[in-house]
C-alpha positions, 0 to 999 in steps of 0.5 A: 513109743511103739505101743503109742503108735500101735494104738494110733493105728488101731484108732485110725483103722476104726475111724476108717471102717466107720467112714467106709460104713457110712459111705456104703449106707449113703450108697444104699440111700442113693439106690432107694431114691434112684427110682424117684430120679425121673420125677421132677422134684426140687427138694429131691434133687437137692437131697441127691446133690447133698448125698453126692457131696457127702459121699465125695467127702467121705471117699476123700476122708477114706483115702486120707485115712488109708494113706495115714494107716499105711504111713504109720505101719511103715514107720512102726516097721522101721522103728522096730527093725532099728530097735532090734538092730541097736539092741543086737549091736549093743550087747554087753561085752564080757568083762575082761578076765583079770589075773588074780595073782598080778592084781594081788601083787600090785596091792600094797597091803601095808600102805607103802604108798602112804608112808609119809601120811602114816608117819605124819599121823603117827607124829600127831598121835605121839604129840597128843599122847605126850600132851595128855600125859603131861596134863594128867601128871599136873592134876592133883592126885586124889589122896584117900583120907579117913576121919577118926574119933578116938575114946582114950580112957584114963586109969582113974579119976586122979589122972591128969587129963590135960597131960593125957591129951598133951601126950596123945597129941605128941604122937605125930607122923606124916599124914596125921592131923589132930582135931578137936577134943573134949572130955566125956564123963564115964562114971565115979567122976572119971572122964574119958578124952574124946579126940578126932583126927584125920589120917591119910590111909596110905601113910597112917594105919589105925592099928599103929595109931592106937598102939602109939597112944597106948604106949603112954602107960602113965596116963592111958588105960585103953583106946577105942575107936568111937567113929571111923569115916572116909573123907 
């Protein structure tokens, strides 16, 4: 705001000086025609009257501008003095020094003020964990299984293949499920029994299964694994 006022004062001073210059130029014109005053001339008289009127108006304008400049200068001085005083009186006060030890003693690092809220949060957390564990326990456990195809070879072409298959299927245990079977020709009229089964990996091992089948020595010569796939 002070800058705007200064600019206004400068503008008014400029106008004042311009008016003053015009005033003196009019006076010089009056001097140049003063010698003709004794000559009775209506036009000249009118011109002199006009100049006198113009000079009078210019003088009044100059007086008004002078008063305005003086008033603005006084106002600027008042504003500047009051602004400086206000800035001086409103100097920032130093922050009060706090006792670090006392402030630390007043802080509850373990949240004792929120014991009830912490207890409630702990209770909710325990309830959610219990619900999650109960829901998880109800989910069926994924059991690893394998699909196995066995080639069971007889001693010769006189082996009763129906009895051989019956003996193989007689091998039974928890986690073992026999599937489809078929006879596959080998050579010289000999056929092998190709039979599938599904076993639970944690309960039935392949080695145990082949050993149990080979125990049927009356019909079984050997057992080979034709295919092995995880289910």
